[in-house]
N, C-alpha and C positions, 0 to 999 in steps of 0.2 A: 504494500500500500504506500502510495506517495501522498504526502501532506500537501494540501492546497494552501494558498495564502489565507484563505478563509479559515481553514482548520487551525493554522498557526495563530491567527488573531483570536479565535475562540479559546484556545488553550492559554494564551497570554492573559486574556480577560479573566478566565477562570482562576489562574494563579494570582492575579491582582486581587480578585474578590476574596480568595482564601486569606491573603495577607491582611486585607482590610478587616474582615470578620475576626481574624485572630487577634489583631491589635485591639479591637473594640471589646472583645470578650475578656481579654486579660486585664484591660483597663478597668472594666466593671468589677472584676474580682479584686483589683488593686495590686496584683503581683502575679508573676508566673514566668514560665520558661519561654520567653519570646525569642531568644537567640536561635535555638535549634528548631523552633517551630517555623520561623521565617525562612530558614535555609532549605526546608523541604517542600515549600509551597509549590514549586514548579514540578517536581516529580509527582506529587499528589495530583496536580492538575492533569498531567499526562495520563496517569493511571486511571483516575476516576472520570476523566473527561473523554477518553477515547479508547484506552487499551483494555481495561478489565471487563470481563463478562459478568455483569451484575444486574440486579433488579431491585431498586430501592423499595419497591412495594413488597418484596419477598427477601428480607435480609438473610434469612436462613435457607435460601434456595440451595438445594444439594449440589447442583451443577455449576455453581458460581465459581469465579476465581476468588482466591483468598489473599488477604493482606495482613501481615503481622507487623505492627509498628514496634519493633524491638526497643527502640528508644522511646519508651512509653511516656516520658515527661514532655514530649512534643505533641501530646494529645490535642491541644487546642487547634493546631493546623488540620489534623485529621477530622476533628469535630466540624470544623468549618467546611471542609470538603464534603463531608457526609450531609450536612444540613443543606448546602447549596445544591446537592444532587437530589434532595427530597427524601432522605431517610427519616428525617424528623424536622419539626418546625424551626425556623431560624430563631424564633424567640427563645428557644432553649439555650442558645449560646450565651445569653446574658446572665444565665444562672451558674456559669462555670464555678465550681468549687464552693458554691453557697450551700447552706443547710438545706437538706432535702433535695438537692439537685440530682438530675439524671446524668450529669457530666462532671465526674470527679477530675482531679488534676492529672491523673494518669488513666490510660485507657482501661475500660471495664466492660467486658463482653456481656456481663449480666445486666447492665443498665443501659447500654448505648446501642440502639439499632445500627447494624452495619459494622460494628467492631467485632472482628473474628476471634480475637484473643485478648485477654487481660494481660497487660505488660507493665513494666516499670522496674523490675529487678534486672539490671543490665546484663546482657550476655545470653539470657535464657531464650529470648525471642528467636534468635538465629537457629538454635537447635529445635525449638518447638515448631517453627515454620518448616524445617526439614522434615520433622515427624508428620506434619500435615501433608506435605508433598508425597512422602512415601505412602501414607495411608490412602491418599487418593489414587496413587498408582496401583496399589494392591486391589483397589475396587474398580480398576480399569476405567477411571474417569479421566477424560481428556481436559483437565483443568490445570491452571497455572497457579503456583503459590509465589507471592512476592513478599519480600521482607526488607524493611528499612532499618538499618543499624547506624549508630553513631561511630565516628572515628575513634573517639576516646573509649567507647564501649569495646573496641577491638583489643584493648588491654586484657580483657577477660580470656582466660584459657579455654573456657567452654566454647567460645566462638570458633576457635581453631579445631577443637575436637569435632564440632559439628561439620566444619568444612572438610575434614579428613573423611568423615563418614559419608558426606554427600558425594565426594569424589569416588570413594570406594564403591558406592552403590550406583554410580552413574545416574544420579537423579537430575535429569535434564529439564524437567518442568518446574524448576526452582530458580528464581532470579533474586539475588541479594543486591541491594543498593547500599553503598557506604556513603553516608553524608560527611564528606571530607571537607568540613568547614574550618579545620585547622585548630579549633579550640575545644577544650573540655572543661569540666567543672573547675578544676584547679589552675587553669591557665592554658598556655599554648601547648599543643600536642607534642611538639618536638622537645619542649622543655620538661614535660612531665614524664613521658615514656617514649622517646623517639630515637632515631627517625622512623617514621611509619613504614615506608617502602611497600605500600599496599599492592602495587602491581606485581612485584617480584614474589611477595608472600603468597598471593592467591594463585599465581602461576605454579609455584612450587607445590601447592595443594591440589593441583589438577583442575583448576577452574578455567572456563572461558572468561577472559578478562578484557574489559573495556574501560577507558576513562573518558568522561565527557564533561563539558561545561554544565554544571548542575543547575544553572539558571537559564539554560537554552532548551526550550521545550522541544524543538525539532531534533536536536542532538539526542535528547533523552529518548524520544519516540523511536528514532532510527536505531539506536543502540538496542532497544528492546526487540525490534523487528529482526535485527541481526542475530541476537541471542537465540531467538526462536528457530532459526534455521540450522543451529548447531545441535546435534544430538549426541548422547552418550556422556555428557559431562554437565555439571552445574555451572551457573553463570554468576558473575559479579559485574556490576556497573558502578564504578567509582565516580561519585558526583563531586567534581572540583568546584567548590562554592565558598561562600563567606558566611560566617555566623551573623545572624541578624539581617541578612540580605534583604534589601528593599524597604526596611523600616529604619529611617535615617538616624534616629536617636539611638537605636539599639546597635546598628552597624558601627556607629562612631565610638561606642563605649568600649573601654578596655575589658571590663568584666560585663559580659552580656548573656551569660548562661541563664541567669535568673534575675529579673529586674522588677522593681516596684514603680508603677507609674499610674497616672489617672486619666480621666477622659480628655482633659485639655491637651496633654502630650499626644494622646492617641489621635485626636482629630487633626492636630497639626501634621502628624505622620501620614494620616489618611489623605489629607489635602496634597501632600508631596507625592504620594503614590499616584493619585489621580492626575496630577499635573504632568508627571513624567510619562505616564501612560498616554495621555493626550498628545504629548510632544513626540511620542515614538521612541523615547529613551528609556522605556521600562526594561528591566533585565531580559536579555535575550540577544541572539545573534552575536555581533562583535562587541556589544556594549556591556561593560561590567561596572557595577556600582563601586 
């Protein structure tokens, strides 16, 4: 499949709206994980906007594609994508992390329509997504399992145990995305536990490996299409991106893993997102914030 200019525009608009709704819901809560949520808006737009076989009216449809957000603290971005696709009302977003909410700070499959697995304990989502992929293969289901993991999360040994298992079992309907935004909770990735060398590591573990600009919806889409043509091995797509991407105050902050901010800061950020989108300088193509 070739993307038309209209397809690209729709995906960019979707990612723009994911960022806007994410900023507003975190502002309503008063605090949250804005950095890692913003950096995955584009891959979520591609997956939920065009790639995944889903039915928002039937979140538990047995033949759907699955997504495990292993970096469960970035739940706000996933919630925004799900609400914009019609899994639940947009009004829910403003209840993020409030008493009685259906939307806790980390993904919860028991509460949120469209969330395939509860996550938040870093490292576990990668292996759990692999188990889902193997289970679907055993049942002869032609479905894909996608997993989004953080770059700092890859410090966990369980991630690499899962990768070895995926390669050994030739699980080829499994696509892992690494949100390579260069930062983790305690600082820059290279300073905490680097250098990462993700391409070399995943190649050594027998994966089909691609690195793309994680803010470019077309590159992400075509990387997924390429992965689906390769059989007999699992796939990883490394998203070269920036923490807080597209949310100006978050992107500029040295510490942006978790931030406290209110509606005024949020609306200024939203105005900047809308302005850049109207100018055509929204993240994508050769433009990098």
